[in-house]
N, C-alpha and C positions, 0 to 999 in steps of 0.2 A: 410423540414422532421418536424412534427407538426404541419404540414398544411402548414408553408410558405415556402415562396424563402429564401434560405440560400446557402452561397460560401460552398459547399461539406469539410471544414477545419473545426472540430473542437478542442479547447482544454481540452486535457485530464485535469483530474479534479488528485488533486496534495494533500492531507493531509499527516502531521499537519502544518496547517495555509500556506502551500505554494501556492497552486492556493484561491486565496482571490477574493473581492468582485471587485477590482478595476482592476487587471488582468483580471478576467472575464470579466468588461466591455467592458476595451477596447479591447477586440476580438470579442468582438459582435459588436460593435460599426464599427468593420472595416469589416462587412460583414459575418462570421465567429458563430459560437456559442462559445461562453462562459460557462467556468465549474468552478464555486470555490466549493473548498470541503467543506463540512459539517462534516468532521470530525475532531472534537475538534478546530473549528476556533476561534479567537480572539474574543473577543467582547471590549468595551468602557465603560468609565465613563461620565459623561456630559461634562469633560472638553475635551475628547477626546482620555483620556489615555487608554491605552491597560491594562487591568485587565489581570492579574497574576494571573493561575489556579493554587490559593494553597489548600489544603485540610484540613480542621479540624476535620473529621466526627472522632469515636473511632472506629468502625467499618468501614468492607468492603463494607457492604451494601449501611453503611453511606455517603462512599466517591462516592459510585457509584451513588447516588443520587444527591452529588455536579456537579460527571463531567458530566449527562445527564442533569445537569440545564444549565452548563457553555457550554454545546455540544450545547444546544438550542438557547440559546444568542449569540451565536458567528455566530449561521449559520443565524440567524434573520440582524443581525449587517452586515455579508457580502451581504446579501439580496439586502437588504436597500441600501448597496455602491455599489453596480452593479446599479441599477435604478437610484440612483445619478448618474451614471457613464455615464448612456446610455439616460437618459430621457424616458426610457421607450420604446425605440427605439431596436431591436435586440435581438436575441435568449438567455437565462440566462439557464443556468442547472445548477443542484447542482449533487453532486457526495456523495456518501455515501458508507460506506463498510459496508454490509450484517453483516459481523462478527463482526463490534463493538460492544462494551457495549450499552444496551439499544438503537440499530438501528434504529426497528421500533416507539417506543416512539418518539426519536427526528425527525426521520423525519415527523410524523404525527403532531407533534407539531407545527414544524417549517413551516408547510403545509399551517396549520388552521392558524397563524399567520402571513403566507408572504404573503398571497391570491393576483394572478394575479403578484407576483414578478418573480415567478420563473416557467416555461414556461418547465421543466424538469426533471426527475430524473434520472441519470445513477448508476448501481449500480451492484459491482461485489462483490472479495473475498466470495465464497459459492456457493450458488442456492436459489440467494430470489425468493423464490415461490408467496411470498405473497406481492410482489411489485406492481403485476398489480391491486391488490385490493386496495395497498394504493392509485395509479394514479387515482384508477377510483375513489374514494372517492371526489376524489379535483379537477378531471378535465385535468389532467393533463398529458402527454407522457411521458412513461416510455422508459425506454434504456436498459435493463439487459448487464451485462458484461459477455459473457462465451469466452471460447477455442477450443468450438470442437461441428460437427451439434448433437452428440451424445447428450451434454448438456442441448440444446435449445430445441432439440423433448422432454425431460425430463421436460420442464419446460414448451413447451407449452401444453402437454397433460394434467399436473395435474392442471393449471393454468390460463396460460396466454390465449387460446383457447377465455376465458370467455368474454375478454378484447380487445380482438383484433382492434377494432380499435382506440386503445390509444396507439398501439404500434409501437412509431416511428422512432426507429431503432434499430439494433440489433450489437453491440459492440463488432468483434471478435479480441479480444487479443493474441498476439502473444505470447505462454507459454515459450520460452525461449528468445526472446528478450525486452520485456517489461521493464518498470522499476518496482519499488514496486513490490506486490506481485503478485504472478504467479496461473495461473491457469492450472498445470502441472496435470494428474492424476497417478495413478500409473501403469497405463500403456504402459506409453511414459516416454522412456529413458530422461531425463535430458543432458547426454553431448551428445546426437544426435540430432539437431532440424532439424524439418520438416519443407519442402517449407511449404507458408501457402496458394497458392495457389489450388493446390486441395481440401484443408482442408477446405478454404471457398466457392469453388466451392460447397463441399458435403454439407455445411448449405445451399447458395443458393439451393440446389435439395429437403431439406428436407421443409425450408420453401416455396418452390414455390407449394409442398405438401400439403401446409397449406391454399392457396389461397394469399400467402403473395410475389409476385412477384417485388409491386412494395415499398418495405417498403424496406429502405435502408441499406445495412451492412455498418458498420463503421472501416476502418480499424485500430487497432491499434496495436504498438509495433514495433521498428524498421524501423516505415518513419520519410524522413530525409527532400526528395524534393519528386514533382510528378514525377518529369520527370522519376523516375527511376520505379512510378507504370503506366507508360501509356499505358502497356499492359490491366492492368486492367480497364480504364476506355472506356467505350464503350463494355464493353463485355459480348457477350449476354450469356455465359454461367454464368454470375457474376450480372447480371443485375444491378442496381444504385449501386452506391459506394461512400462514403465518406472515408476523412482521417483525423485519430485524431493524432494529435501532442502533446504528454508528455514534452518530453525533453528539445523540444527549447525552450517551453516559459520561461523556466528558466533562459535563459539567455537574459533578456530582459530588457530595466529600469524599465520600472513597477513592475516586478516581485517582491515578498517583498524578496529574501534571499538574505541575506550579500555580501559583497563586494568578503570575503575570497573565501566564496563559488562560489558563480561565477568568479573569477581567477583560482580555483581548475579547475572549466570544461573545460576550455582556455587550459589546460596541460595535460589533460588527452590523456592515450595512448589506442591503441585495447586492449581488454584484462583485462583493469583495473577496469571493472565492472564486480562482483563476481555473479554468480545465486547460491544461498546459500540456508539450510536448516534451519537457526537459529531463524527464526521469532518466535513470541510464539506462533502466530495463526496455527503451524505447518505446514504452506504452502511456496512454493520454494519464494524468491524472490531475487531482484537482486539489488545489490548494490553496492557503489562506493569500494573497496579493500581496504581500511586505515586502522589506526591506530585500531581502534573499531573492524572491521571483524577481522585483522590480531590476536589480542589478542580470539577472538571466537574462532575459527581457532585451536589457540594454544591450549586454555580448552580442548577442547573437543577433540583433539590427546594425552594429558596427560589424557587418559582414560585406565579403566582395570575392566575386570568384575570379582565380588567377589559374594560368597557362603555363606551361615548362617552356614553352617553343612560343614564338609572336605567330600566332594563329586569326584571321579575321582581325578583328576591334582590340583585342587583345598584343599589342604591341610599344606598352608604356613599360617601362623597364622599374621593377622594385627588387629590393636588396631584402632578404627575411631570415631572420636569427643572427645570432653572433659572428658567422661569417658573412653576411648579409649575400647567402646565394637567392641571384636573379632569377625573381619568375616576371608575369607580363598582366598587367590589369588594362583594363580599358582607358581611355584618358579621363573619363568622368568617374572611375572607382579610383585611381591613382588623387585627383583632387580631392576626395572624400578621405582616404587615408592619411594626406597630408593635415586635410583637417581636426582628424581625431588624433592624431599625432601632436597636432597644437595646442589639443584639448587633455594632453597627459595619457595616451592611450596609445603609450607608443611602440609596444610589443604586438607584434603580429603572428597566430600560432596557426600551423596548418589543422585543419580539418580533413576530416574520409573524402565529402564530397569537393574536394579540390578549391575551398574557399578559404578566407583570411579571416577571422577576428582579430579583434584591435583592443588591447587590455593594460590595464596599467602595470608598470612592471613589478609590483607590490601582489595583483592578482595574479600575473603570470606564475611567480614564483608558488603562488596560495595551489594553483591549477597543478603545474608541476609535482610539488610534492605529496600532493594528496591521490595524483597517480600512481610516484613511486611507491607512497604506500599502501597500497589497493592489497585486504587481505580477502577478495574471492567472496564477499558475501553474496554476490548472486551466480546464476547458473554463466550469467554471461553479460559482459557489462562494457557497455557503448564510450564510458569515459574514460575506461582506464584499458580497454582492449582486451580485457580476462577473459576467460573461457573455462571451462571448469572440466574438459575432456582433451584428455593424453592424448598425443605427446605432445603436443605444442605448447596447449593453458593459454592460449589466444584466439579471440574470435575471426582473425584474419585480416582484419584492418586495424587502420590507423587511428588512435587512440581522440575520442573526441571533445576537444576543452569547452565544446557548447555546452556541455553537460553540471556534472558535481559530485561528489560523493557521498552516497545516500547513505551508507554507514555510520559514516563520519554527523553529518549534520542531525539526522534521526537520533543518536544518541547524545549527541551537544544540549537538541530541544528538551529531549526525555527527562535528562538529570541537572539542566537548570533551568527550565521553564518557571522558577520563582523569579526570575531577572529577566524586566523588558527588554532588554538588548539582545539578550538571546534567542526569545520571540517573536523580535524583529528580524532577527540574521540567520534565522536558520528554516528550515522548510516544514511548515506547520498546515500538515496536511487538513483536509474537511470537509463536511459532504456541503454540498451548496446552500440546503437549509438553514446555517450557523447562524445566520444574519434573523432569523427566528427568536433567539434566543433576546434580542432584544427590546422585541414586540410581544413573545408571549408573556400575559398577567403573571406566570407560575414564578415569573423569574422575576418578581418586579424587587425596585429597591437593591439588588444585588444577592435575591434570594438565591444558595444554593444547597439543593436540597440534598438527602442521601437517596443512596439507592430502593432504599423499600418507600421512601417518597415520592422518587419519580416513578415508578412502577403506579403506587396508588393511584397518581393522577395521572396515568398510561388508561391505567382502568376504566376511567372516567370516559374514556373518548378524547379526550382533550389533552 
């Protein structure tokens, strides 16, 4: 890939601050492709201490600029750390979130300042049409993350055909099994997983039609060990393939996550990872079904539709907010609302879909504070209604209290995951195969390997 021979083992990029320069460098030293996340990565002061990402701007736009600066400095720091680990040997990629706030500015500035340190850009969460233009500007290879042949077809025809020589590979990410944000489309059923083989075969057919027979497809999502994918290797229907590992690198000694997080991974059971649509991006995502996810599920279940005028069955008056402005519920929903109030969920918050959710006063205050403290970490956020397009800098909708501040919770779990309460009360992204840590004999008696030991294990096929 990228014009060099590598083991077909790729480290999946995980932000915020979870795939860093150390883990990526060690993966690359072992012969694979190391990947660090450029999504709000950690940076350090002259003494080597991590710089907390604190925001002082009075407006969202000011804080957005602060966030972009943090992201650039963090990605540069991790690129240099990876270079220090490898001594310039091996392949280092960086992963960016296309729907991340200021993503184009961030990756452009990083590549400008880190020339020669980064060999490839991996990018998903959206349709990154301009990824190839950025790669061409700095002569690095690019690796779009897609979940269907249709998506790649659109990217190729609109942009990538002009920069075919730098297309290092295409990452097919299983939208039902991968961790983090998933590429499920409106025509796919989140409850009915599809076999990736025919979907990847369809992708290869499209790529072959564009003259990309030798461009590798990187299978991501649901990959645990190679012996389960033996029928993919040297399969003429698929052509050259590599495999991306996102979840397994979490449980290594070089992984920056805390001990409480690592111990939690060793105890997960099948079904403990939950495919949900709570993310402020609007995408589906997969995360451990902990107390944080449980509260979001309950919050969304305590929900009723309302109208601003008495229409049809919506005739029951209900007062919302400090001024108790009247909206109309159905009589059964009014009974539910009174029942939730008796349980302590006395605050009714409006959503963009003309519904009310019921939360405690403490949770309502937390939601409002998080929304007002938005730093524009996404290009568009349904939780805070931020959007990075001028002149309004909002998405035109009411802020949605059914979601959450993703920057806040990912920073918290990244830097406090040695504490059990932080692991329980924050978003913990994970692939659906994470339950296999508890079943795989490689991890018997709580064994946590080094990256080198994990790579040696993967090369056995197990």
